[in-house]
C-alpha positions as CSV (number, residue, x, y, z in Angstrom):
1,M,-29.1,-76.0,53.3
2,D,-29.9,-72.9,55.4
3,I,-30.7,-70.4,52.7
4,P,-31.6,-67.5,55.0
5,A,-28.3,-67.9,56.8
6,I,-26.3,-68.0,53.6
7,V,-28.0,-64.9,52.3
8,E,-27.3,-63.0,55.6
9,A,-23.7,-64.1,55.5
10,R,-23.3,-62.6,52.0
11,G,-24.5,-59.2,52.9
12,G,-28.2,-59.8,53.0
13,I,-28.9,-60.1,49.2
14,V,-27.6,-62.7,46.8
15,H,-28.1,-63.5,43.2
16,R,-30.3,-66.6,42.6
17,Q,-27.6,-68.3,40.5
18,E,-25.1,-68.0,43.3
19,L,-27.4,-69.9,45.6
20,L,-27.9,-72.6,42.9
21,D,-24.2,-72.8,42.4
22,L,-23.8,-73.4,46.2
23,G,-26.2,-76.4,46.0
24,A,-29.6,-74.9,46.7
25,S,-32.4,-76.4,44.6
26,P,-35.0,-74.3,42.9
27,Q,-37.6,-76.0,45.1
28,A,-35.7,-75.0,48.3
29,L,-35.5,-71.4,47.0
30,R,-39.3,-71.4,46.4
31,R,-40.0,-72.8,49.9
32,A,-37.8,-70.1,51.5
33,V,-39.6,-67.4,49.7
34,D,-43.0,-68.9,50.3
35,D,-42.2,-69.2,54.1
36,G,-41.3,-65.6,54.2
37,A,-37.7,-66.3,55.4
38,V,-36.4,-64.4,52.3
39,T,-37.8,-62.2,49.7
40,R,-37.5,-62.5,45.9
41,I,-36.6,-59.2,44.1
42,R,-37.5,-59.6,40.4
43,R,-36.5,-63.0,39.1
44,S,-32.8,-63.0,40.0
45,W,-32.3,-61.7,43.5
46,I,-32.9,-63.2,47.0
47,A,-32.9,-60.8,49.9
48,G,-33.0,-61.3,53.6
49,P,-34.4,-58.9,56.2
50,T,-31.1,-57.1,56.7
51,A,-30.5,-56.3,53.0
52,P,-29.5,-52.7,52.6
53,A,-32.3,-50.6,51.1
54,Q,-30.1,-49.2,48.3
55,L,-29.0,-52.7,47.2
56,R,-32.6,-53.7,47.2
57,A,-33.4,-50.7,45.0
58,A,-30.5,-51.5,42.6
59,A,-31.7,-55.1,42.3
60,G,-35.2,-53.9,41.7
61,A,-34.1,-51.7,38.9
62,S,-31.8,-54.3,37.3
63,G,-28.9,-51.9,38.0
64,R,-25.9,-51.4,40.2
65,L,-25.0,-48.9,42.9
66,A,-23.0,-46.1,41.2
67,C,-21.2,-42.9,41.9
68,V,-21.5,-41.6,45.5
69,S,-23.8,-44.4,46.5
70,A,-21.2,-47.0,45.5
71,A,-18.5,-44.9,47.2
72,R,-20.5,-44.7,50.5
73,H,-21.2,-48.4,50.4
74,R,-17.5,-49.1,50.1
75,G,-16.7,-46.9,53.1
76,W,-15.0,-44.1,51.3
77,W,-14.9,-40.7,53.1
78,M,-17.8,-38.7,51.9
79,P,-17.9,-34.9,51.7
80,P,-20.1,-33.1,54.3
81,G,-23.4,-32.0,52.8
82,L,-23.9,-34.9,50.4
83,D,-27.4,-36.5,51.0
84,P,-26.8,-40.0,52.2
85,S,-30.3,-41.1,51.1
86,A,-29.7,-40.0,47.4
87,L,-29.6,-43.1,45.3
88,H,-27.2,-43.2,42.3
89,L,-27.6,-46.2,39.9
90,H,-25.7,-47.3,36.9
91,L,-27.9,-48.8,34.2
92,H,-27.0,-50.2,30.9
93,P,-27.6,-47.8,28.0
94,H,-30.4,-50.0,26.7
95,A,-32.0,-50.7,30.1
96,R,-35.7,-50.2,30.4
97,M,-36.2,-50.7,34.1
98,P,-37.8,-47.8,36.1
99,A,-35.9,-46.3,39.1
100,P,-38.1,-43.5,40.4
101,G,-36.2,-40.9,42.4
102,A,-32.8,-42.2,41.5
103,V,-29.9,-40.4,39.8
104,L,-29.2,-42.5,36.8
105,H,-25.9,-43.0,35.1
106,W,-26.2,-44.5,31.6
107,S,-23.0,-45.8,30.2
108,V,-21.1,-48.8,29.0
109,P,-18.8,-49.8,32.0
110,L,-15.1,-49.0,31.8
111,V,-14.6,-52.2,33.8
112,P,-17.3,-54.8,33.2
113,V,-18.6,-56.7,36.3
114,G,-20.6,-59.9,36.3
115,R,-24.4,-60.0,36.3
116,Q,-24.2,-61.1,39.9
117,A,-22.8,-57.7,41.0
118,L,-24.9,-55.0,42.5
119,I,-22.1,-52.4,42.8
120,E,-20.2,-51.0,39.8
121,S,-16.4,-51.3,39.7
122,V,-14.1,-48.9,41.6
123,I,-12.9,-47.3,38.3
124,D,-16.5,-46.7,37.1
125,T,-17.4,-45.2,40.5
126,L,-14.5,-42.8,40.2
127,E,-15.5,-41.9,36.6
128,H,-19.1,-41.2,37.6
129,I,-18.1,-39.1,40.6
130,A,-15.8,-37.0,38.4
131,V,-18.6,-36.0,36.1
132,C,-21.4,-35.9,38.6
133,Q,-19.9,-34.0,41.6
134,I,-18.3,-30.6,42.0
135,R,-14.5,-30.6,41.7
136,E,-13.7,-30.4,45.4
137,D,-16.1,-33.1,46.5
138,A,-14.9,-35.3,43.7
139,L,-11.3,-34.8,44.7
140,I,-12.1,-35.7,48.4
141,V,-13.7,-39.0,47.3
142,W,-10.9,-39.8,44.9
143,E,-8.3,-39.3,47.6
144,S,-10.2,-41.5,50.0
145,A,-10.6,-44.2,47.3
146,A,-6.8,-44.1,46.7
147,Q,-6.2,-44.8,50.4
148,H,-9.1,-47.2,51.0
149,E,-8.6,-49.3,47.8
150,R,-4.8,-49.0,47.8
151,L,-4.8,-47.5,44.3
152,A,-1.4,-46.2,43.1
153,V,-1.7,-42.8,41.5
154,E,0.4,-44.1,38.6
155,T,-2.3,-46.7,37.9
156,L,-5.0,-44.1,38.0
157,R,-3.1,-41.9,35.5
158,R,-2.8,-44.8,33.1
159,V,-6.6,-45.4,33.0
160,D,-8.2,-44.5,29.7
161,W,-10.8,-42.2,31.3
162,R,-13.7,-41.1,29.2
163,S,-14.1,-37.6,30.7
164,R,-11.6,-34.8,30.9
165,R,-12.7,-34.2,34.5
166,A,-11.7,-37.7,35.5
167,A,-8.4,-37.5,33.6
168,A,-7.7,-34.1,35.4
169,L,-8.5,-35.6,38.8
170,A,-6.2,-38.5,38.1
171,E,-3.4,-36.0,37.6
172,E,-4.3,-34.1,40.8
173,V,-4.9,-36.9,43.2
174,S,-1.9,-37.5,45.5
175,G,-2.8,-40.7,47.3
176,R,-1.3,-39.2,50.5
177,M,-4.3,-37.7,52.2
178,D,-5.2,-39.4,55.4
179,S,-8.7,-37.9,55.5
180,G,-11.2,-35.8,53.6
181,L,-10.4,-33.0,56.0
182,E,-6.8,-32.9,54.7
183,T,-8.1,-32.9,51.1
184,I,-10.4,-29.9,51.8
185,F,-7.6,-28.0,53.6
186,A,-4.9,-28.6,51.1
187,S,-6.9,-28.2,47.9
188,R,-8.4,-24.9,49.0
189,L,-5.0,-23.4,49.9
190,R,-3.4,-24.6,46.7
191,R,-6.1,-22.9,44.7
192,R,-5.0,-19.7,46.5
193,G,-1.4,-20.3,45.4
194,I,-0.2,-21.3,48.8
195,D,2.4,-24.1,48.9
196,V,1.2,-26.9,51.2
197,R,2.4,-30.4,51.7
198,V,0.6,-33.1,53.7
199,Q,1.8,-35.9,56.0
200,V,5.3,-34.6,56.4
201,K,7.4,-36.3,59.1
202,I,8.9,-33.7,61.5
203,A,10.3,-34.4,65.0
204,G,9.5,-38.1,64.8
205,H,5.8,-37.7,63.9
206,E,3.9,-36.8,60.7
207,V,2.2,-33.4,60.7
208,D,-1.1,-33.0,58.8
209,A,0.1,-30.0,56.7
210,L,3.3,-28.1,56.2
211,I,3.0,-24.6,54.6
212,G,6.2,-23.4,53.2
213,E,9.1,-24.5,55.5
214,R,8.0,-23.5,59.0
215,L,4.2,-23.2,59.3
216,I,2.4,-26.3,60.5
217,A,-1.4,-26.9,60.5
218,Q,-2.8,-29.8,62.5
219,L,-6.3,-30.8,61.7
220,D,-8.4,-32.4,64.5
221,G,-11.3,-34.5,63.1
222,F,-14.2,-36.2,64.8
223,A,-12.0,-38.6,66.8
224,F,-9.8,-35.8,68.2
225,H,-9.1,-35.9,71.9
226,S,-10.7,-39.3,72.4
227,S,-8.4,-40.0,75.2
228,S,-6.1,-38.2,77.7
229,A,-3.1,-40.1,76.3
230,E,-3.8,-38.6,72.8
231,R,-4.1,-35.1,74.2
232,T,-0.8,-35.5,76.0
233,R,0.9,-36.9,72.9
234,D,-0.4,-34.1,70.7
235,T,0.6,-31.4,73.2
236,R,4.0,-32.8,73.6
237,H,4.6,-32.9,69.9
238,D,3.4,-29.3,69.5
239,R,5.9,-28.2,72.1
240,E,8.7,-30.0,70.3
241,L,7.7,-28.4,67.0
242,I,7.6,-24.9,68.6
243,A,11.0,-25.5,70.3
244,R,12.4,-26.3,66.8
245,G,11.2,-23.0,65.4
246,Y,7.9,-24.0,63.8
247,T,4.6,-22.2,64.2
248,V,1.8,-24.6,64.9
249,L,-1.9,-23.8,64.2
250,R,-4.6,-26.3,65.1
251,F,-8.0,-26.4,63.4
252,T,-11.0,-28.5,64.2
253,Y,-13.3,-30.3,61.8
254,A,-15.9,-27.5,62.4
255,D,-13.3,-24.9,61.6
256,V,-12.4,-26.3,58.2
257,V,-15.9,-27.5,57.1
258,H,-18.1,-24.7,58.6
259,G,-15.8,-21.8,59.3
260,W,-13.3,-21.8,56.4
261,P,-13.0,-18.0,56.0
262,E,-11.5,-17.8,59.5
263,V,-9.1,-20.6,58.7
264,E,-8.0,-19.0,55.5
265,R,-7.7,-15.6,57.3
266,A,-5.4,-17.2,60.0
267,I,-3.2,-18.8,57.4
268,A,-3.0,-15.7,55.3
269,L,-2.0,-13.6,58.4
270,A,0.7,-16.1,59.3
271,V,2.1,-16.2,55.8
272,A,2.0,-12.4,55.6
273,Q,4.2,-12.3,58.7
274,G,6.7,-14.7,57.1
275,L,6.0,-17.5,59.6
276,H,6.1,-20.0,56.8
277,R,9.7,-19.2,55.9
278,A,12.8,-20.5,57.6
279,A,14.8,-17.9,59.5
């Protein structure tokens, strides 16, 4: 049995029991460790050279990736400004393992996972994010999770959340946001009392945001204008929208994330002129 290859194929770090269940002998595991092909972390984990550092840290602390660390590992959209090196770990309330420098979450899991898991459950990740992060950042991650994990909002609302903040986010999340940029844009305008809907189909294509009945905001993220064909398509759709009586405003990622006051000012001026209302 090629133990290093099996470890690499399973993400670079594997529980010892899983390797034994696959047919590896204790002697073969010891030889692989002694030869330097893999590394033993505490008694239970076998890691290869490509094992992610945060998973190594979780194994070393007898914990699991939690909160934003678990979210990032799963590929959810992360709010700008969150430190990617910050390590959040979930430990059992009676755990005694040290985890220097980590943000620790001590709780009994909402959804228990097996001892061979190094990442907490999706539901526990959402609960921890709700209580650990500011509201806007938490909503961004929840919206991304709903899309990425195919979570129905009705399911989220039926969960017996421990915190009021998680229960409130479950009521607020829409499950319709295509990106964190849309979540930032829509949530900030709604807090100002501005009616905004996302992913509305108009003239054959979905627009990012519709304010009132006639004011459209298109949000161009990192991948915007990656090809001439996409530029042509977007320009053609804008022309069609304008011909149908809509006002179209385009904002970049930098506008929304780093220049929000100017975005808000442009929207406010358009609304003040009644551009959001049907004629």
